[in-house]
N, C-alpha and C positions, 0 to 999 in steps of 0.2 A: 547374481545369487537368488537362488530359490531355497527356502528353509523345507525341511522334509522332517525332521522329528528334534524335539527337545526335551532333555531329562534335567530336571532340578530337585536338588535335595542340600538342606543346609543353608539356603542363601536367603538372608533376611527373614522373611516371615514362612518361608517354605521348609517347616519342621520335619515332613515326610516326603518320600521321594514322589514327585508328581511328572507325568510324561505328556506333554503338549504334541499331539499328533497333527502336522500343518498338511497331510495330503488332500484330505476332505475339506479342510478350510481354504487351502490356495483354489483347489478345484472349482470353489464357487466363484472365483474371481475379484469378488469382494467380500470380506469377512471382518467380524469384531472381536475384540477381547473387552467384555464388559465385567463391572463389578463396582463395589462400594469403593469410598476412598479410602485408602489403607488396606484394601484387600489383598494388593501383590500383583497388580496388574502390569504397573511399570516396571517391576523386577523382572518380568520375563525379557524386556529389552535389555535390561542390564547382564543377564545371564547369557544372551547371545555376544554382547560386547566382551563379556568376561571370557567366554570359550573362543572368539575369533582375536582379540587382540590382548588378553590378560589383565585388562583393566577397564575402569568404569569412569564414566563421568563424575557420578556423586562423590566416591571416595577413591583416594590413592590405593594404589596395589601394596605402598610399602608405608608401615606406619598405622595406616587405618584400617588394614585387612581384618583385624579381629573385630570391628564392628559390623563385617558384612556377614559373620558365622551367626546363624542363629542362637540364641543363648541356652537353649536346649540341645544342640546339636556341636558333635565333637568334630565335623569337618563340612567343606563345601565341596559339592562334585555336581560338574555340569558337563553334559556330554551333548553335543550338537550335530546333527547331519544336516547337510544342505548340498546342494547342486551349484557349481560354479565353473569358469572357465568358457572357451568360446562356444557360444549357443547353449551354455549352461549343460554341455555334453558330461563333465564330469561329477564325479559323487565324492565327497569328503565328510570326515568325522572330524571336531574338534573336541578335544578332551580336557577339561580344568579339574584338578584336586588339589585342595588345601587343607592342612589338618592342623588341630589344636597342639600345643605341647602339654604331653601327658603330665607333666609336673607343673606348668603354669598355663594356669586358664585363660590368662589375658593374651597370651602368645601364640602367633599362628606362623607354623614353619613355613618356609618357601615352596610356592606351590609348583607341582608336576603338570607341565603344558605340552600336550604332544598332539600333532595331526596324524591322519591317516587318509589312504585313497582306496576306494573300492577297486580291486585288481583281481579278477580271475575267482570270483566267488568269494573273496577273503579282504579283510582290512589289511593293508600294508603300511607300516610307519613312513612316512616321508619327512625330507629336510626342511620343506618349504613351510614358511609362517603364515598365517591370516592375512597379512598385507599382501604377501605373494601370490595367495592362491585369490583372493578377492580381485587384488589388481587397483587398489587404492589404501590409501591411509585410513585410520580411525577417524580423524578429522573430517576426512571426506565420506566417508562411510555414513557417519551420524549426520551429513548435511544431504545425502543424496538418496540412501536407502533404508536406514533406520534412523528415525529422527526422535530422541529421548525426550522426555516431558523437560521444559524450559529451554529447549536447544531449536527450537522450530524457525525463530526469527533471526539465528545468529548470522547466516549467510548475508542476510540484509545489512546488520550490524556490524559486518568486517569493515575494516579499513580498506579505502580503494587499492592500497599497495597490497594488502593480505589477500585480498580478491583476486588481484591480478596474477599471484604468485598460485593461488589455489587453481585457477584455470590452467595455470602452465603445468601445473604435477599432474592435473586430473585429466587434461587431453594431449599431453605430451609435446606441449608446443615448442620444445627444445630443437626440433627437428627443423623449423625456421631460423635459426642461428643459421645464417649464410656467410657468414663474413669470412671462413676460410676459403669455401669456393669462389668468391668476389674476387678474393686478393688475387688467386690463381687466373682466374679469366682476365683480371687487369693485366698481369704479366704478359698473358699469350697475345692479348690487343695490340700491346705495345711494341710487340716484336712483328707484328701484322702491318702496323702502321709504318714501321721503317722499313719493310722490304718496299711498300707502295711509294713511299717517299724516294727510294733509290729509282725505282723503273722511271719515275716523273722526271728524273735529273736527265734522262736520254732525250726527252721531248721538250725541253727548255727553249730550243729554238723555233718552235713552230709556232706561227701566228696566223690569224683570219684575215690578212691583209687583201685577198681576193673577193671579199664580200661588199668592198667599198663602191665599186660600178655599179652592182646589182642594188644595193641600199639607196644611191643616188637617184636612180629612178623611181625607185620606190616613194622616195621623198617628193618627186614632182608629180605623181600621180596622186598623193597625198592632197598637195596644194591645189589641185584640180578639184578633188573631192570636197576641200573646204570652202572653195569658191563657189561651187554648185550648191552645197548645204547652204549658205547664207543667202542664195537668192531663194530658193525654195523656202525658205524660213519667213523671207519678205512676201513672197506670194502667200503663204499659208496665214499670216495676220490679215492681209488686205482679203482673203477670201472669207475668214471667221467674221471679218466686219461686216461685208456683204451679207452674210447668211442671217448675221442679226439684225439688219434692216429689213430683210426679206420677211423674218418672222413677226417684227412690228407691225408692217404693211399689213400683213394677213391678221393679225389680231385686231386693226382698227377696223376693217370691213365687218368681224364678225360682232364687235362691240355695237356699231351703227344699227344692225339688224335687232340686237337684244334691245336698244332704246325704243325703237317701233313698236315691239311686243308691249313693252311696259307703259307708252303712253295710251295704248287701248284698255288698259285697266284703271286709269283715273278717275273715271266718272263713278265706278264702283266704289273705289276707295274713299271719294269725297262722302256718299251716302253713309257708308259705315262710320266714317268721322262724326255725322252730325248725331245719330243716333248713340255713338259713345260719350257725346258731351252731355246728351240731356241724362244719361244713366249717372253721369259724374256728378250732376247737379244735383238729383235725387239723393246719392249716396251722401254728398256734401253736407245739404241744407235740411232734409226731411227724415233722413235714418235717426240723427240723435233725438228729434221730436218723437217718433215712432217709439224708440226704446224707451223714452222717459213716460210714455202714455202707457206702455205695456205694465212698466214698473208701479207706476201708480194704481192702475187697475187690481193689480195684485196684494197691494196694502190694503186697498179698500175692501174686499173680501176678506183679508184676515181680520181687521179692527171689526169688523161687523159681526164676523163669528165669536169673537172674544168677548163682545159685549153682551150679546144671548147668553154665552156660558155663565158670566158673571151673575147675571139675573137669576138663572136658575140656583146657583150656590146660595144667593142672599137669603132665599127662603128656609134651607135647611140648617143654616149656622145658627141661629139663636135657639132652637130645640136640643143640639147638640152641646152647647155652652151650660144650660141647665141640668141635663142627664150628668155629666162631668163632675158637676159643683156637688151634687148630693152624694157620689160616690165616695169622693175624698171625706166630707164631713164625717160619715160613717167609718172609715178606716183611721180615721186620728182619735175618735173617742176609744177604739180597742186598744190602740198603743199605748193610753196612759197607764196601763195595768202592767207594762213591761219590767218594771223594777222588782217587784215582789217576787218574781217568775226566776228571774237572774239571781237573786240571793239564795232560792231553793238549790238551783243547779251549782253555786258554789260549796254550800252544806254536802250535797252528793259527792262532789270530787273529794272534799276533807274526809268523807266517811270510807271511800274508796281508797285513800290512801291510809288511813288507820287500819283498815283491813290487812293491806300488803305489809305496814309495819308489823302486824303481829305475827304473820309467815315467815318475813326475815329473821324476826329474832328469833322464833324456834330453830330455824336452820343453822344460825351462828352458834346456839347454844351446844347443838348436836358436836359441830366442827371442833369447839374449845374442848370439849371432852377428848375427842380423840388425840388432840395435839398433846395434851397433859400425859396420856399414856403412851406415846411415842418418843416422849424426852426420855422415859427411864430405861432404853436399851442401847443407847449411844457409848457409855463409858467404856463397856468392856472391849469393843472394836477399837476404840482410840488407843487402849492401852497394848493391845497387838500390834498395830502399825508401829509405833513408838519403839517395840522391842526390835524388829525386824530392821527398821533403818538403822540402830545402834550396831546390830551385827555386822552388816553390810559395809558401814564406814570403817570398822576395824579390820575387815577384810582387805579393803583398797588401800589402807594405809601399810600394809606388809608388802603388796607388790610396788615395783620399781621400774616401769616402762620406760622405753625411749619416748622423747618428746615427739611431737608430730611434725615439726622441720625437720628433727632428725631422721625420722623414718622416712620421709619424703626425699631427702637429700640421698639416704642409701638405696632406696630404691632406684632414682633417678641413675645413681652411679651404675649399680648393675644392670640396666638397661644399657647404658651408653657403653659400657666395657664390653657386654656381648656385641653390639652393633660394631664397635670399633674392632674387636676381633676379627667379624666377617670383612669387614672394609680392609684390613691389611693383608688379610689371605688375598682378596681380589686385586688389590695392588701389586702384589709379588707377582701374580698369575699375568697382570696385565704388562708389567715390567718386561717378563719373560718374553710376551707375544711380541713385543714392540722390538724386543733385540733381534728376534727371529726374523720379523719383517723387514727390519733395516738389513740384514745379511743378505735376505733375498733380491731386496731392489738393488743393492751394489753389485750383485751377482749379474744382474740382467744388464746393467749398465756397462759392465766390464765386456758382456757377450756383444753388446751392440757394438761399441768401440771395435773389438775384434773383427767383426763381420765388415765394418767400413774401414778397415787397414788404419785406425788412429790410435795415437798414445793418448790424447789427450783430447778433451770433447772440443775441438777446434772447427766445429761445422761450419760457422760463418765465413773463416779464412778458405776452406775448401770450396763453399760455395762460390765464393768471390773467383777463385781460381778457375772454376767452371764456366764461369760466366764470361771471363775473359777469353777463354777458350771458344766459347759460343760465338761471341762478338766477331773474334778473328775468322772463324770458320765460315759466317754467314758473309761475311765481306768476301772471301774468297769465291764462296760460292755465287754470288751476284755479279762478278766480275766475270765468272764462267758462263753465265746466262747470257750478258751482255756479249761476249765473244761469241757464243753461239748464235744470237740475234744477228750480229756484224757479218758472220760467216754466212749465213743464209741469203743476205741480202746480196752478198758480194757474188754469191753462185748465180743469183737471178738475175743480174746485170747484163744487158745486151747492147749493143752499139746500135746509136738510132732510136731506141726505147727511153722512155722518162725514169729518172731514178724515182724509187718509192719514198724516197727520204725527202730530197733536195729538188727533185722534179727536173733536173739537166739532163739532155739528151746525150751528152759527151762524156765518158769515163776515161780520162787520161791516165789517171795511176790509181787503180784499184787497191784495195787492201790484200796484201799477199800472207795469208795466215791458215792454220789447219787446226780445227777443234776436234777434242779428244771428248766423246761423250762417256766414256770409262770415269774420266777424271772426274765429271760432274756428278756421278752415280756415285763414286767413292766419297765426294764431299758432303752428298747427302746422307750416307749412311754413317758418317762420322759426326754430322749433327745430330742425327737420331739416337745415336750413342750417349751423346754428350744428355740430351734431354733426359734420357731414361737414368743415366747416372747422377742427375740433378735431382730427380724425382724420388728416388732411392734414399737419397742423402737427407732431403727435406722431412722425409717419414721416419727416418732414423733420429732425426734431430728432435722430431715432436715427441716421438715415444722417450728418447733421453730426456727430455725436460718434462715429460709427463712424470717419471720416474724421479726426476729430481725434487719435483713439487711434492711426489708422495713422501720422500725421504725428510723434506722439510718437516711436513705435517708431523710424520712419525717422531723427529726430534723434539717439537713442540709437544707433543703428548707426553712423550718420555720426562720431559721436564715437569709439567703439569701432574703427571703420575709420581715422580719422585718427590717433590714439594708437597704432594698429598700423603704419601706414605710417610714423610718425616712428621708431618702435621699431626698424623693418627698416632704414630709412636710417643710423641711428645705427650699429646693429650693423655693416652694411656697412662703414662709414668706420673703425670701431673694429680690423675684420679686416685692412683694407689697411695700416692704420698699424702693426700689430703684425707684419705679414710684412715690411713695408720693402721691397717691390718693385713699387711703383707701384701705379696703379689699373687696370691693363688686366689682365684677367682671363684672355686668351690668353697673355701674357708669363709668369704664374704657372703657367698649365696647362704651358706648355713646359718653365719650371723643373722640376717636378713630374715630368714624362715623363723628362727627363735625370739626375733625381736616381734614379728606379726604374730606368732602364737600368744605372747605375753599382751600385746595390744588386744588382743580379740578377748583374752579373760578381762581386761580391763574394762573394755567395752560392755562386755555382759554383765559385768558388776554395776557399772554406770547406768546400765538399762534398768536392772533390777531396782537400784537406789532409787533412780529417777521415777520409777513407778510406783515404789512404795511412797516417797515424799508426795507424790500428786495425788495418791490415795487418801493419805493423811490430810493435805490440804482440802481436798473435796469433803471428807467426813467433817471436819472442823466448820468448812464453810456450810454444809448442809445443816450441821448441829445448830450452828449460828441462826440461820436461817429458820430452823423449827423454832427456836426460842423466840426469836422475834416474831413470828406468825402467832405463837401462844399468846403473846402480849396484845397483839393487835386485834385478835378475836376476843379478848376480854374486854378491850375499850369499845369495841364496836358494840358488845353486848349492853354495856352501861347506855351507850349514847342511845340506842334504839329505846330503851325504857324510858330516857327523857322525853325523846320525841313523840312517843305514844301520848304521855302525860298533857303534852303541849297541843297535840293536835285535837284532843277532846275538849278543851277550852276553845278551840277557833269554831265549833258547831252551833248555830243561832237556832235550830229547829229540832228538839228533843224528841218529835214525833218522828222525825226521818231517821236519827240514830238508832230508835228503837227498832224501826221497820226494816233499815237496810244493814244492820251490823251484823257480819258474819257472812251478808250474801256475797256471790261472785262477782268480781269486775264487769264481767259480760253483761249479768243482771243490770247493774247500776248504769254502765255506759249506755244499753239499750233505752234507759229511760230518760237518761240526759240528752240522747240524740233526738228524742221525739220531741220534749220540750224545747231545745234549740232551734229544730226545724222550723216550727210553728212560730218562734220569736224572728227567725231570720226571712220567713215569710212576708210576717208583719211589717219588717223592718225595710224589705223592698215595695211593698204593694202602698204604703202610705206616699212616699216621694213619687211612685210613679202613677198614684191618681191625683195627684197635685199637678203633675207634668202635663196629664193627660187634659187637666182642665185649661191650664195655660196655652197649651198647644191650640185647642179648639179657639179659644179667646183670640188668639194670634191671628189663626187663619180668617177669622170673621171680620177682624180689622184689616188684614190684607187684600180679601176681596173687595171690599168697598173702596179701598184707593185704586185697586186697579179698575174698577167700574167707572170710576171718574176720569181716569186716565184715558181708558180706551175710547170712551164718549167723545172726549175732546180731539183726539187725534183723527176720529173718522169725521168729524166736521172740518177739519182742516184738509183733509185729503180730497174730500167733494169739492173745496174752493179750487184745489190747484188743478182738478180734473176740468174745472169750467176754463179756467184762465189757459190750459194746454189746447183745448179744441180750438178755441180761437187762434192760438198761435199757428196750429197746423193750417188752418183756413187761408190766414194770412201768407204763408209760404207756400202754397200749392197756387196762389194766385201770381205772387212775384217771380216764381220761376217758370210760369206757363206749362203748368202741370193739369191736366183736366180735374181729376178728382184723386181721392185718397186709393182707390182701387188699383188706378193706373200706376201710382207711385208704388204700390207693393209689388204689382207684377214687375216692373223694372227692378226692383231691388232684388226679386228672386231669381233674375237672370245673371247674378253677379260672375260667376265662374264663367259663362260665354261671355261676357264682357272683357273679362281678362285676356282671353285668347284673342278676342277680336283686335286688343289694343297692341298685343304682340305682332299681329298679323299686319295692321297698318304702320307700325315701326320698321319692320322688315321690308315692307314694300320702299319705304321713303330710304332707308339704307341701301339698297339696290341701285335704287333710282341716281342717289347722289354719287354713289361709287362708279357708275356706268359713266355717268355726265364727266366726272373729273378724269376718268382714264383716257377717255374721248379725245378731252383738252389735253392732257398731257401728249399723248400720243401725236396729235395735230400741231402741237408746238415743235416737232423736229422736222425741219425742211427735207431731211434724207428719206424721211418714210413717205412723206408726201410725194417726193419726186423720185421713187423707186422703180428702177428700169429694169425689166426681166432679161431684154437682150444683152443688155451690158453686163450682168451677173454672169450670162453664158459666156462670153468672151473671155472673162478672167478665169473662169474654171478650165478653159481650152488653153489657156497660156502656162497655167500652173502644170497641168499634165505633160505638157513639152518641156519643161525643165525636168520633171521626174524622169524622163525616159532618158535625157542627157547624164543624169546621174547615175542612173543603174548601168550604163554604157561604161563610165569611168570605174565604176565599183567592180565589174566584170574586169577590165585590164589590171585593177590594183590586185584582185585574186590572183591573175597569172604572174605579176611580181613578186609577190609574197612566195609562191610557189618556187621562182627561181632560187630566192633568197634560202629557202629552206635546203633547195637540193644542195646549193656550195656549202651549208653548214654541216651536210653529213659528211663532208672530207675531213671535218676535224673530229670526227665521232670518237677514236680511240682516246684523243687526249683529254675530252669531256667525261669519256666512261672513267677514266683512271681518278681523274680529279674527284668527280662523286663518289667514288668507291674509298678514296682517300678522306674526304669529307664525311663519310659515313662511319669510317674507323674512327676518327678523330671524335665525332660524336658519341660514339660508343665507348670511347675511352672516356670522356667526358662524363657520362652516365655512368660508368663503372665505377668512377672516382666517386660521383655522389653516393653511389650505392653503398660503397665501401664507407664511406662517412656515415651513412644512416645505419648499417649494419653493426657497426662498432659500439661495443656497450651493451647489446641484446635489444638495440631500439627496435628493430623489425619484430621481435618476439613479443614485446608489450604492445605493437600495435596489433599483431595478430589476436592477441588475448582481448582488447578491446573489442576487436570484431567477432570473436565467440561470444562475448559478453553481451554485444548489439543482438547477434540472432537468440540469445537465450531470452531476452527480455522482449523480441519478437514474437516468439514462440509463447512466453508466459502471457502476453497482452490478448491472445486469442480467448484466453479462460478469465484473465483478470477483468476485461470490459464486460463480459457476461455476467460474471458475479457481483460487479458494481453497476450494471443496466446501463453501461455505455456511459457512466458519468467520469470516471477516470481510464488514465492507461500509464504505463512506466514508461521512462526512459533511463539513459546512462549516456553522459558525456564524456568528452576524450579523456578525463583524469580518472574514469571508472567511478564516479560518484553515480547513487540512483536519485532519479527525480520523479515526481509524480506528476502529470498534466491534469489539470482539472476542467474538463470541457464545459462544466456549469457556469464556469466563471472565465470565457473566453478563451480557454485553452491556456491559461497562464499555469508557469510551472511552480512548485514548491518542493523541497526535500520531500524524500520518502518518509523519512522518520517522524514527520507532522502527522499521519495518518492515525486513526483511531485503533483501539485495541481490535475489533472485530475486522477493521479495513486492512490493518497489517496481516492479520492471520490470512486473510483472502491472497494479500499480496505474497506473503510468505508461501503459502500452500501452492499459488501458480509456478513461483520461482523455482520451487522443489520439483514439482512435476515436470518441468521444462529442463531442468539439469538432470532429473531422472531418466528422461527421454535421450538427451544426449549421451548420457553413459552408455544407456541400452545400444544406441546405435554405435558407439565405440565399442563395444565388446560383440557387437554383431550378433545380439540375443533375439530370440524371437518372443520371448517373454521375459519381463521384468518385475523386479519386486519392490514394493515402498510400503513402508511402517510407517504409522503416524501416531504419535502419542502427544496431542497438544490443541488447545485453543477452543475446541467445539462450545465451551460453556460461555465463551465472549460473544456469542453469534445470538440475533433474533431468531425468532422462528422462521421468516421468511428467508433470510442469508443462510439458515441451517439448510433448509430444503434445497436451496439452490447449490451449495457446497454439496450437499450429498449427491443431487442428480449430476454434478460433475465426477464425482468418485465413480458412480455408478457406470457413467461413460466411459472410463477407462477401461473396462471390460471389453470393449470392442477393439481396445487398440492393444490387445494382448498385455496387459499389466494386470499384475495382482496388487492389491491395496488392502491392508489389514490396517484397522482404526482401534485407538484404545482409548475408552471415554466412559465415564459414569454418567452421561446425558441419558436420560430414558426414552427421549424421542428417537436418537438413533438407534437403540436396541430394538425399537419397534419397527424401524424401517429395514435392519439388516436381517436376513434369512438364517444365515449361518455363522455363528459365533460360540466361542468358547466363553463360559462363565466363571469367574475366579469368585470365591467366597472365603472369609477368613472365619475358622473353626478355633475357638479358644482352646481345646485340646489338641488339634491334630494340625494347627497352622493352615495355611493356605491350602485350599482344595479346586480342582480343576473340574468342570463339568462341561457337557457340549450340549449344544440346541439340536441334535438329531441323534 
């Protein structure tokens, strides 16, 4: 299905007629429909579903249709033009029109739903509906072609049984219901088996006794073969043992030559071992002393430098201490005048507050005068509101409307009576249609019985009679065939020549009979006619039983319809009796309209009374608030006067009051800040000067202590160096090393010595291994006594026995050929036996197939195969979207699983995926399903509309999904997406924009 044009008017937010031209949108391959949330994007898909199937997913077509119509429109009008059929070669239009009832705004009349096909330049009405044109039900359509909002993952969430049913309906898997054809083949196979068994009975006396002598000779040759094979095995064991001794003798000669080469290197290895021992002594006894000497020399240099630095610091420390003490004494003297300055700052704050109190008192005085004037204008307004309320209450007392429960009961009754009236008419029409169908089916049954010459449906009895006739006819035919074969043998008998059956060359009493070929042909024609009659009778039986099933269904439907009809009439009378207003629906409707008018007046008066009372309440509240405000202002004015008098008494310096009274707060704050800054600096500088003095004194004391410590440690290091020099000289003499330079040179060759040690160890290991192997091989007497001539004689004896065995094998081949030639004489019987076994196996397999196909088992199996192919196709995209982390599977019960490749390929249910991953899986399955539908319809192009899920994806996943959708254009796919995600709108070049206008409703514009 490919959309061409859609016209919408009056549906949801589409107040004015809007035309969506899909020609340029679908030509792009990938297009979008974008707009803000609530602008009417998804309503486009609902309009297509409404045009094709007469209903939508969001609201039911009955009972809730009035909510589909725009509140400012009188009707819904949807016209949808599209291409469908094989390869989308046909052009169709679906028209849907539903109008409001002119007398009842909330009621929408039944819709007019028609379909047209473009034929010879005009729109011609057709009898087919949307399901027949598209070739799928609405449920499948919204799962494979147009996926509305909230329904994208529905295919995943279907139960396994419902998923299998969907695959059967969508791909027509009922064609795999092979139970009837299997039963027919099973009957034919049984007949074939009976014919073969009859033919084998003629060969029951034939036995393969002539093979005994040939098989006896063959057994003798096999015994000779076994004896020679035993001898050759014994010779092979001895020969392998001799070959092992030969190899060991050669290995002994090679090892002796290798030991001679190792002996030549012995002196060189001893010199290297001596050098290595001297190095190990130096490493063990001298290196620790040399490392200790290096550490002591480093400590000596460090303490020497530290003593020099402490001596330099000692001279400058005393001058710094005296300077810091003088500065501290000066700052402390200035700090004593701090109290007087802080007292003057407090007075300045009091003066600042006094000035602000004077200003606030003047503002409150002005507010008090305004409030007293406002109180005078409230009394007249209050009197007017009280008069209005009294008049409205009197008007309401004169009205006597129905209660809300009585009004609701009456409205519900009217709606139910209207619906019951329509249902009663529909039930009467259904009953008439059921009676007509019942008469037609019974007439067809009578026609079938008349064609078969039956007065009653006794099909099984007639078939049984035919089977008896067929069995008797086949027995007669087999006897004629046997007579024909014997007649041929009799004609071929010649005295002195062996009989082809028994082998005798003397024929004293041959069969005297004459065979008629016409009798056999007549019998074959009779059997063929019986088969045709049985097939015709079986087909008639199937048609009759099918009509009988239809009749039972019609009877059930009639009973249900009659029961529903009686229930509807009983309910109608029950409502009339409850209302007690007669049985005229128009009278009840007029009563309801009068009650509504009266209720509207009551509502209007209630609203006016409520507004008046609310206004009076607000007026009294405002009056009370104004009076309270006046009292508060007067109280505050007196409080300010008291606070001003108290504040003047708190000031200690009259000169400051005289100077700063009436001055601005900024001027006072500036002077306060200047004095406070001076005090803050003084507050910091006094302890800082004291800290500096203490720090200098502490550093002086620390330096003197360090000088004493470093001097003592320097003396200790000198004593240790002297003792260590004596230890090194003693160690050199004990280890026999010439001097300290010689020891250092040896220690510098440490890496070389490690390689030398490995070389010596390798030499010793090779020498020990060679000696051990020579001793091991020399311990075997067979190796030392190995004789090459004896080995050659054993080899010659083995070859002689091998030649004898080859001659026996040649004779054995001739004997086997003789047995095979004799066996060919029984070929005919063997062929018949094999054919019978094949037919019996086929009969067994057909019985098993008949069991498997029973109850639509094979259809369910094929449905599972289709699902697995679907998963395989979907995984191509899903693994790309999940970056090869996930793949989908389906088990034999049609349950979806996901394989997690990041966790060792373990399985878990598909429903455990996150929201974004579920969207990706649903997208891949929907694309695969749409691809299957495309191949099913044999279309070059397919259409896929998606309104779901992009908001659940992060930016990278959104990019991957979008690239996947763009790639579909190369697969002859047309993809439309509906979304409010701005990133998508930037990527899609061709799109329709839907905007919601407050006056005009949803408006459609295009990017081109």
